[in-house]
C-alpha positions in Angstrom: -13.8 -11.0 -37.2 -16.0 -11.4 -36.6 -13.8 -14.7 -35.2 -11.7 -11.5 -36.2 -7.5 -12.0 -34.9 -2.7 -15.3 -31.2 -3.2 -17.4 -28.7 -6.2 -18.4 -30.1 -5.7 -15.5 -31.7 -2.4 -16.0 -32.1 -3.8 -18.9 -32.4 -5.1 -17.3 -34.2 -4.5 -17.0 -35.0 -5.4 -17.9 -34.6 -7.2 -17.3 -36.4 -8.3 -17.8 -40.5 -6.3 -16.3 -43.6 -6.6 -15.7 -47.3 -4.0 -17.2 -49.6 -2.4 -16.1 -52.7 0.3 -17.2 -54.9 1.5 -18.6 -58.1 5.0 -19.0 -59.3 6.5 -17.4 -62.4 6.9 -20.8 -64.0 4.2 -23.2 -65.2 5.4 -26.1 -63.1 4.6 -24.3 -59.8 3.5 -26.8 -57.1 4.6 -29.8 -59.1 7.5 -31.9 -57.8 10.5 -32.5 -60.0 11.0 -36.2 -60.9 14.1 -36.2 -58.7 12.0 -35.2 -55.7 9.2 -37.8 -56.3 8.5 -39.8 -53.1 10.6 -37.6 -50.9 9.4 -37.1 -47.4 8.9 -33.6 -46.0 11.9 -34.1 -43.7 14.0 -35.1 -46.7 12.8 -32.1 -48.7 13.7 -29.8 -45.8 17.2 -31.3 -45.6 17.6 -30.6 -49.3 16.6 -27.0 -48.8 19.0 -26.5 -46.0 21.8 -28.2 -48.0 21.1 -25.8 -50.8 21.6 -22.9 -48.5 18.0 -21.7 -48.6 16.6 -19.7 -45.7 13.5 -21.6 -44.6 11.0 -20.6 -41.9 8.7 -23.3 -40.4 5.4 -22.1 -38.9 2.1 -23.6 -37.9 -1.2 -22.3 -39.2 -3.3 -24.5 -36.9 -5.8 -25.5 -39.6 -6.5 -25.3 -43.3 -7.3 -21.7 -44.4 -11.0 -21.2 -44.9 -10.2 -19.8 -48.3 -7.4 -18.0 -50.0 -10.0 -15.9 -51.8 -9.5 -12.5 -50.0 -13.3 -11.9 -49.9 -14.1 -15.3 -48.5 -11.3 -16.2 -46.1 -12.4 -13.7 -43.4 -10.8 -15.2 -40.4 -7.4 -15.5 -38.7 -6.5 -18.8 -40.2 -6.8 -17.2 -43.6 -5.5 -13.7 -42.8 -2.0 -14.6 -41.8 -1.2 -16.6 -45.0 -3.0 -14.0 -47.2 -1.1 -11.1 -45.6 2.1 -12.6 -46.8 1.0 -13.7 -50.2 -0.8 -10.5 -51.1 -0.7 -6.8 -50.5 -3.3 -4.0 -50.6 -3.1 -0.3 -51.3 -1.8 0.2 -47.7 0.2 -2.1 -45.5 0.9 -1.9 -41.8 4.5 -0.7 -41.3 7.1 -1.5 -38.7 5.4 1.1 -36.4 2.0 -0.6 -36.9 0.7 2.3 -38.9 -1.0 2.1 -42.3 1.7 3.1 -44.8 2.3 2.6 -48.5 1.7 -0.8 -50.1 0.7 -1.2 -53.7 -0.1 2.5 -53.6 3.1 4.5 -53.2 1.1 7.6 -52.3 -2.4 9.1 -52.3 -4.4 12.3 -52.2 -7.3 13.1 -49.9 -9.8 15.8 -50.8 -10.4 18.7 -48.4 -13.8 17.3 -47.5 -12.3 13.9 -46.6 -14.6 12.1 -49.0 -12.4 11.3 -52.1 -9.2 9.3 -52.0 -7.0 9.1 -55.1 -4.4 6.3 -54.9 -1.4 6.2 -57.1 -0.2 2.6 -57.7 3.5 1.7 -58.1 4.7 1.3 -61.6 6.7 -1.8 -60.6 3.9 -3.5 -58.7 3.4 -6.9 -60.5 1.6 -10.2 -60.0 3.7 -13.3 -59.6 2.8 -14.3 -63.2 4.3 -11.1 -64.4 1.1 -9.1 -65.0 1.1 -5.6 -63.7 -1.1 -4.8 -60.7 -3.6 -2.3 -62.1 -6.4 -0.2 -60.6 -9.0 -2.5 -62.3 -7.7 -5.3 -60.1 -9.0 -3.4 -57.0 -12.2 -2.5 -58.7 -12.8 -6.1 -59.6 -11.9 -7.4 -56.1 -13.9 -4.9 -54.1 -17.0 -5.3 -56.3 -16.7 -9.0 -56.1 -16.6 -8.7 -52.3 -19.7 -6.6 -52.4 -21.7 -8.6 -54.9 -24.6 -10.2 -52.8 -24.3 -13.4 -54.9 -20.9 -14.0 -53.4 -22.1 -13.7 -49.8 -18.8 -12.3 -48.5 -18.8 -11.9 -44.7 -16.2 -9.1 -45.1 -18.5 -6.9 -47.3 -19.6 -4.7 -44.4 -16.1 -3.4 -44.1 -16.6 -1.6 -47.4 -19.7 0.2 -46.4 -17.7 3.3 -45.9 -17.6 3.5 -49.7 -20.5 5.3 -51.4 -22.9 2.9 -52.9 -21.3 -0.2 -51.4 -24.0 -1.0 -48.8 -26.8 -0.6 -51.3 -25.2 -2.9 -53.8 -24.4 -5.5 -51.1 -28.0 -5.4 -49.9 -29.3 -5.9 -53.5 -30.7 -2.4 -53.4 -28.3 -0.8 -55.9 -26.0 -1.8 -58.7 -22.3 -2.4 -59.0 -22.1 0.7 -61.2 -23.2 2.9 -58.3 -20.3 1.8 -56.1 -17.8 4.7 -56.2 -14.6 2.9 -57.0 -13.1 4.1 -60.3 -10.0 3.0 -62.3 -9.0 6.5 -63.6 -6.2 4.8 -65.5 -4.1 1.7 -65.1 -2.2 3.0 -62.1 -4.7 5.4 -60.5 -7.7 4.4 -58.3 -10.3 6.8 -57.0 -12.5 6.0 -54.1 -15.4 8.1 -52.8 -16.7 7.7 -49.3 -20.2 8.1 -47.8 -18.8 10.2 -45.0 -15.4 11.3 -43.8 -13.7 8.3 -42.2 -10.4 9.2 -40.5 -9.4 5.5 -40.1 -10.1 4.5 -43.8 -6.4 3.8 -44.6 -6.3 1.4 -41.6 -9.4 -0.4 -42.9 -7.6 -0.9 -46.2 -4.9 -3.0 -44.6 -7.4 -5.8 -44.0 -7.0 -8.7 -46.5 -10.5 -8.3 -47.7 -9.3 -5.3 -49.6 -6.5 -7.0 -51.4 -6.6 -6.9 -55.2 -7.5 -9.8 -57.4 -5.8 -10.3 -60.8 -9.0 -9.7 -62.8 -7.8 -11.3 -66.0 -6.9 -14.5 -64.1 -10.1 -14.6 -62.1 -12.3 -14.0 -65.2 -10.7 -17.1 -66.8 -10.7 -19.3 -63.7 -13.1 -18.6 -60.9 -11.3 -21.1 -58.7 -7.9 -19.4 -59.2 -7.4 -19.2 -55.4 -8.0 -22.9 -54.6 -4.8 -24.5 -55.7 -1.1 -23.5 -55.8 -0.7 -24.0 -59.5 -3.4 -21.4 -60.3 -2.8 -18.9 -57.4 -1.4 -15.6 -58.3 0.2 -13.4 -55.6 1.3 -9.8 -55.5 2.9 -9.8 -52.1 6.3 -10.8 -50.7 5.7 -14.5 -51.2 4.0 -16.8 -53.7 2.2 -20.1 -53.1 4.6 -22.8 -54.3 2.6 -25.8 -53.1 -0.5 -26.6 -51.1 -1.2 -30.1 -49.6 -4.6 -29.4 -48.3 -5.2 -29.9 -44.6 -1.5 -30.7 -44.2 1.0 -28.0 -45.4 1.5 -24.9 -47.5 4.8 -23.8 -48.9 5.5 -20.2 -49.8 8.5 -19.1 -51.8 9.9 -15.6 -52.3 8.1 -13.8 -55.0 10.6 -12.4 -57.5 7.9 -10.1 -59.0 7.2 -8.3 -55.8 8.1 -4.6 -56.0 10.2 -4.7 -52.8 11.7 -8.2 -53.3 15.1 -7.0 -52.3 13.8 -6.5 -48.7 12.6 -10.1 -48.4 15.2 -12.3 -46.7 13.4 -15.7 -46.7 13.5 -18.2 -49.6 10.7 -20.3 -48.3 8.0 -20.6 -45.6 6.5 -23.9 -44.6 3.1 -23.7 -42.9 2.0 -26.9 -41.0 -1.6 -27.4 -39.9 -1.5 -28.8 -36.5 -4.5 -28.0 -34.3 -3.1 -29.2 -30.9 -1.0 -27.0 -28.7 1.0 -30.0 -27.2 1.8 -31.5 -30.6 2.9 -28.2 -32.1 5.1 -27.6 -29.0 6.7 -31.0 -29.4 7.4 -30.1 -33.1 9.1 -26.9 -31.9 11.2 -28.8 -29.5 12.4 -31.2 -32.2 13.1 -28.4 -34.7 10.1 -29.1 -37.0 8.7 -25.7 -36.2 10.5 -22.4 -35.6 7.7 -20.9 -33.6 4.9 -22.3 -31.4 2.4 -21.3 -28.8 2.8 -22.4 -25.2 0.5 -25.1 -24.0 -1.4 -23.7 -21.0 -0.2 -26.4 -18.6 3.4 -25.4 -19.4 2.9 -21.7 -19.0 4.4 -21.4 -15.6 7.5 -23.3 -16.8 8.0 -21.5 -20.1 6.5 -18.0 -20.0 9.6 -16.3 -18.6 12.1 -17.9 -21.0 14.5 -15.9 -23.2 12.9 -17.3 -26.4 9.4 -16.1 -25.6 7.8 -13.1 -27.4 4.9 -11.4 -25.5 3.0 -8.6 -27.1 -0.4 -6.9 -27.2 -3.0 -8.2 -29.5 -6.4 -6.6 -30.3 -9.0 -9.2 -29.7 -11.6 -10.8 -27.3 -12.8 -14.2 -26.4 -16.5 -14.1 -25.5 -19.7 -16.2 -25.6 -22.8 -15.2 -27.6 -26.3 -15.6 -26.3 -28.9 -16.6 -28.9 -31.8 -14.4 -27.9 -34.1 -16.2 -30.3 -33.9 -19.3 -28.0 -35.1 -19.8 -24.5 -34.1 -18.8 -21.9 -31.8 -16.2 -23.4 -34.6 -14.0 -24.7 -34.5 -12.6 -21.1 -31.9 -9.9 -20.4 -31.6 -10.7 -16.7 -30.9 -14.3 -17.3 -28.2 -13.4 -19.7 -26.7 -11.0 -17.1 -26.9 -13.7 -14.5 -24.7 -16.0 -16.5 -22.2 -13.2 -17.2 -21.9 -12.2 -13.5 -21.4 -15.9 -12.5 -18.2 -16.2 -14.4 -14.8 -15.7 -12.6 -12.8 -14.3 -15.5 -9.7 -13.8 -13.4 -9.5 -17.6 -12.7 -10.0 -18.5 -16.3 -7.3 -16.1 -17.4 -4.8 -17.1 -14.6 -5.4 -20.8 -14.3 -6.9 -22.0 -17.5 -5.7 -20.0 -20.5 -2.6 -18.7 -18.7 0.2 -17.2 -20.8 -0.3 -13.7 -19.3 -3.8 -13.1 -20.8 -6.0 -10.5 -19.1 -9.6 -11.1 -18.0 -12.2 -9.0 -19.9 -14.5 -6.8 -18.0 -15.6 -5.0 -21.1 -15.8 -5.6 -24.9 -13.2 -3.3 -26.5 -9.7 -4.6 -25.8 -7.0 -2.4 -24.3 -4.7 -0.6 -26.7 -7.0 1.9 -28.5 -5.8 5.5 -27.8 -8.4 8.1 -27.1 -8.3 11.6 -28.5 -6.8 12.9 -25.1 -4.1 10.2 -25.1 -5.8 7.7 -22.8 -6.9 4.2 -23.4 -10.5 3.4 -24.4 -10.6 0.5 -21.9 -9.5 2.6 -19.0 -11.9 5.4 -19.9 -15.0 3.3 -20.1 -14.0 1.1 -17.1 -15.3 -2.3 -16.0 -18.8 -3.1 -17.4 -19.3 -6.6 -15.9 -17.9 -8.1 -12.8 -17.7 -11.5 -11.1 -20.4 -11.3 -8.4 -22.2 -14.6 -7.6 -24.8 -12.9 -5.3 -25.8 -10.4 -8.0 -25.8 -13.2 -10.5 -28.4 -15.1 -8.4 -30.5 -12.0 -8.1 -30.5 -11.5 -11.9 -31.4 -15.2 -12.4 -34.3 -15.0 -9.9 -35.7 -11.9 -11.5 -35.4 -13.3 -15.0 -37.1 -16.6 -14.1 -39.9 -14.7 -12.4 -40.4 -12.5 -15.5 -40.6 -15.6 -17.8 -42.7 -17.7 -15.4 -40.0 -20.4 -15.1 -39.9 -22.8 -12.2 -36.8 -24.1 -13.7 -34.6 -23.2 -16.7 -34.9 -24.9 -20.0 -32.0 -27.2 -20.8 -28.9 -25.3 -21.9 -26.2 -26.4 -24.3 -22.9 -24.5 -24.5 -21.1 -25.1 -27.9 -17.5 -24.5 -28.8 -15.2 -25.2 -31.8 -12.8 -28.0 -31.3 -9.6 -27.0 -29.5 -8.0 -28.2 -26.3 -7.9 -24.6 -24.9 -11.5 -24.0 -25.9 -12.5 -27.2 -24.2 -10.8 -26.2 -21.0 -12.5 -22.7 -21.0 -15.9 -24.3 -21.7 -15.5 -26.8 -18.8 -14.6 -24.0 -16.5 -17.7 -22.0 -17.4 -19.8 -25.1 -17.0 -18.4 -25.6 -13.5 -18.9 -21.9 -12.5 -22.5 -21.9 -13.7 -23.2 -25.0 -11.7 -21.4 -23.8 -8.6 -22.5 -20.1 -8.6 -26.0 -20.4 -10.0 -27.0 -24.0 -9.6 -27.4 -24.2 -13.4 -26.4 -27.4 -15.2 -25.0 -26.9 -18.7 -24.3 -29.5 -21.4 -21.2 -29.0 -23.5 -20.8 -29.9 -27.2 -17.8 -29.4 -29.5 -17.9 -29.1 -33.3 -15.3 -28.8 -36.0 -14.7 -25.2 -37.1 -16.6 -25.1 -40.4 -19.7 -26.8 -39.0 -19.6 -24.7 -35.9 -19.3 -21.4 -37.8 -22.2 -22.2 -40.1 -24.4 -23.3 -37.2 -23.6 -20.1 -35.2 -24.3 -17.9 -38.2 -27.7 -19.6 -38.7 -28.6 -19.1 -35.1 -28.7 -22.8 -34.4 -26.5 -22.6 -31.3 -28.0 -21.6 -27.9 -24.9 -20.4 -26.1 -21.6 -20.4 -28.1 -18.0 -19.5 -27.9 -16.7 -16.7 -30.1 -13.5 -14.9 -30.7 -12.9 -11.5 -32.3 -9.7 -10.2 -33.8 -9.8 -6.6 -34.8 -10.0 -6.0 -38.5 -8.6 -2.5 -38.3 -7.2 -0.1 -35.7 -10.3 1.6 -34.2 -12.6 0.6 -31.3 -15.7 0.9 -33.5 -14.6 -2.3 -35.3 -15.7 -4.7 -32.5 -18.8 -2.7 -31.5 -20.2 -2.6 -35.1 -20.4 -6.4 -35.0 -23.7 -6.1 -33.1 -25.6 -3.8 -35.3 -28.8 -5.1 -36.8 -28.3 -7.7 -39.5 -24.5 -7.6 -39.2 -22.9 -10.9 -40.4 -21.0 -10.7 -37.2 -24.0 -10.3 -34.9 -25.0 -14.0 -34.6 -27.3 -13.3 -31.6 -30.6 -12.3 -33.1 -30.4 -9.0 -31.2 -31.5 -5.7 -32.8 -31.5 -2.3 -31.1 -32.2 1.0 -33.0 -30.5 3.1 -30.3 -27.4 1.0 -30.6 -27.4 1.1 -34.4 -27.6 4.9 -34.3 -24.7 5.2 -31.8 -22.5 3.0 -34.1 -23.4 5.1 -37.1 -22.4 8.2 -35.3 -19.3 6.5 -34.0 -18.2 6.0 -37.6 -19.1 9.3 -39.2 -18.7 12.0 -36.4 -15.7 14.2 -37.4 -15.1 15.6 -33.9 -13.0 12.8 -32.4 -13.9 13.5 -28.8 -17.6 13.4 -29.6 -17.1 10.3 -31.7 -15.5 8.5 -28.8 -18.4 9.5 -26.5 -20.8 7.7 -28.9 -18.6 4.6 -28.7 -18.4 4.7 -24.9 -22.2 4.9 -24.8 -22.6 2.1 -27.3 -20.3 -0.3 -25.3 -22.2 0.5 -22.1 -25.5 -0.3 -23.9 -24.1 -3.6 -25.1 -23.1 -4.5 -21.6 -26.5 -3.5 -20.3 -28.2 -5.8 -22.8 -25.5 -8.5 -22.4 -26.2 -10.3 -25.7 -22.6 -11.5 -25.3 -20.4 -12.1 -22.3 -16.7 -11.2 -22.4 -14.2 -13.7 -21.0 -10.6 -12.6 -21.7 -8.5 -10.4 -24.0 -6.0 -11.8 -26.4 -2.3 -11.3 -26.4 0.5 -12.7 -28.5 2.7 -15.2 -26.7 5.0 -17.1 -29.0 8.0 -19.3 -28.6 10.6 -18.4 -31.2 13.8 -20.4 -32.1 17.0 -18.6 -31.5 17.8 -18.3 -35.2 14.5 -16.5 -36.0 14.3 -12.8 -36.2 12.3 -10.0 -37.8 8.7 -11.4 -37.7 6.5 -8.3 -37.4 3.6 -9.0 -35.1 1.1 -6.1 -35.1 -1.1 -5.4 -32.0 -4.0 -5.0 -34.4 -3.5 -6.8 -37.7 -1.8 -9.8 -39.1 1.7 -11.0 -38.8 4.1 -9.9 -41.5 7.0 -12.1 -42.7 8.3 -9.6 -45.3 11.3 -8.7 -43.1 11.6 -12.1 -41.3 14.9 -13.9 -41.4 16.6 -17.0 -40.2 20.3 -16.9 -39.2 22.9 -19.6 -38.7 
């Protein structure tokens, strides 16, 4: 997640999205003869001349995958959330409301959900969206052979975890197509936030007839089928995606835009220049220009549920030692990184769960659990001395800090490098890797100290904390703690909300005590928007929604 979720995150987002679309005609994605050889600028002029409403955005990089089960990152989520739709969809109040399901019933014991699908919910090729499309998609996600990193999100469903761990069968997963338009789901335990979980793109349906005929349906525009507000008209890999309004979408009348162009520019200065010249309608603010631009009239600033942090690989020296990990964490001046490096109004992170999660008594989780790590060079030196003594070190083994390629990530890494040198006398080597290489290496525990980002998958504080349970795909530290695992399990299943939050507070404190990861700063959404853009829905926890977006003259 999880690299999770704008700056970064926005940038996120910022970060990786699932794609879906296919036009209603068989020539989708193929240029007309008259358009052959046209530049993108010329095509854009043609669209404008035709009176089409076109929004131009930047996705940063190529989506990891537009297969909803595989594209489990911000760069895939934002495209997917506009090409496809799940049973529920975050509404304009950021609450899980009706999507493909127009309503649902919940049993008195909170274990059985019965979803009633819209009669007019169709795929972009004209096929009806049916309950079997959800059964197929979710069991595909859970199939261990597909190695979906999103599968853990479905463990709330009875039989899901066993199937995903190769200890049960697909038939044991309690997802049932009662009829074409009725889906029944049985949970392992009552889960009050289950409808929020279902807004994640991992739970989007897949046209089972199309997928059974072509396993690579999601890889190209001419084979992609969408059930959301937009379809995938064309896809020039690593360069641009073009979405078009989906006439088969059940709520097509609410969609204002005719097309959306997604560029893939992974440099904040370049994309800002494109915004200035009108090639993009939105852009993030380069950190060095924050002071100049942040207070402008065309700047959108909003909350965003996410965290930038660094993972310690406890299977490699010297980070098997808790006190050495804590020494590094206490040597970092998060306030300086937030204020002078990342800028754009981000907040330093002194805990793991980001602000914005409302407690049962109406407070904020972050305020309730307080600061769990501070900037304290003297304490950092004490931790380092104690840890080195425990390990018998006269000097630390060489240390490499790894980060995925980005100008902002580089600046943060260099700041941490300098702070560790200045405050601990520890010299650190930096290395950068392209995203796909970096992500695989981190997952395989090949990186010693590495940058991470988490964007919340759904609106509950347990979402980030569950990343560090034993064997979680999102763990990526080698850490395992039975007490922590038990606290997270209780934090998911306890029906008394006040008690459930107590378990989550305790879990976060334990995570800070063990310090297998060090928090750096929280995310926010800071976006430059052209004057003619309106209606982009940016959720504090979730993925931006272009269903109601518009461009005016």
